[in-house]
N, C-alpha and C positions, 0 to 999 in steps of 0.2 A: 747733647749735654754740653753743659757748659765748664770753660779751664776753672781752676780754682784760682781766688781771688789774687795766693801770692804771685802764683807765674803771670797772670797778667798785671800784675801790679811790678814785677823786675822788667817785664819785656817795654811796657809802659815807660817809665823812669829812664831804661837805659837811650830808647828812641827820643827822649822827650829832649833830655843832656844833649844827643849828638846831634841837635838840629843847630845851626847856627841863626840867633833873632831874625835877622831881616832878610831869610833865603825862602826862595820862591816854595811853591809845594813842588814836591816830586811828583812826574808822570811816568808813568809804564812805559821801559823800552819797547817794548811791542805794540804798543797803541797804534789803532789803525788809522791809515792817509785816507782822507776824502778822495775821491777821485778826480782827474783833470776832465773836463767837456769833451768828446773826442768828438769834435764838429763835422770831418768827414765820414766818418761811422752815421752820425745820426743821418746825414743827407742820402748815405746808401742802403741805408732801413729804409728809409721814407721812400727813394726811390722805386728801391725792391716791395711794398707794399701798395705804391701808388700802380705797379704794375701787375699786380696779384690782383686788388681790386677791377683793372680794366678788363684780365682776362675775366674772371668770374662775371663780368656785364658781359661781356663778349658772347662768352658762353651762354650766355640766357636771351640775351637778344637773338640768338642764331638758332638755338633749338625750341626753348619752352614758349616763348612770345610768339613764336611763329605757328604755334600750331593751338592757339584758341582760336584765330582768322577759318582753319581750314577744317572746322566741324560741318560734314555733312548733314544736312536736315535731315530729319528718318521722315519719309511717303507717310502720308495716313493710309491704313488699311481701312478697306473697307468690313463694316459688320458683315459676318456669314448667317446672320440671321434668315 
């Protein structure tokens, strides 16, 4: 529901007369500041990521990849007929 036109008119008139003509727009006092780039955090996280991927590759090649060549051939069984 909207407020009555009289209430908006009074508030609008009071705020427009209080501002000087050449002032800049008012900014909220609790406006969030943008983050600064954290180079050391980025490098640290990148090193952790590379070590994690290297660990995954090492585990893959030491377990699953070697099992491909270790398959024993199944001997053919002669028919019993």
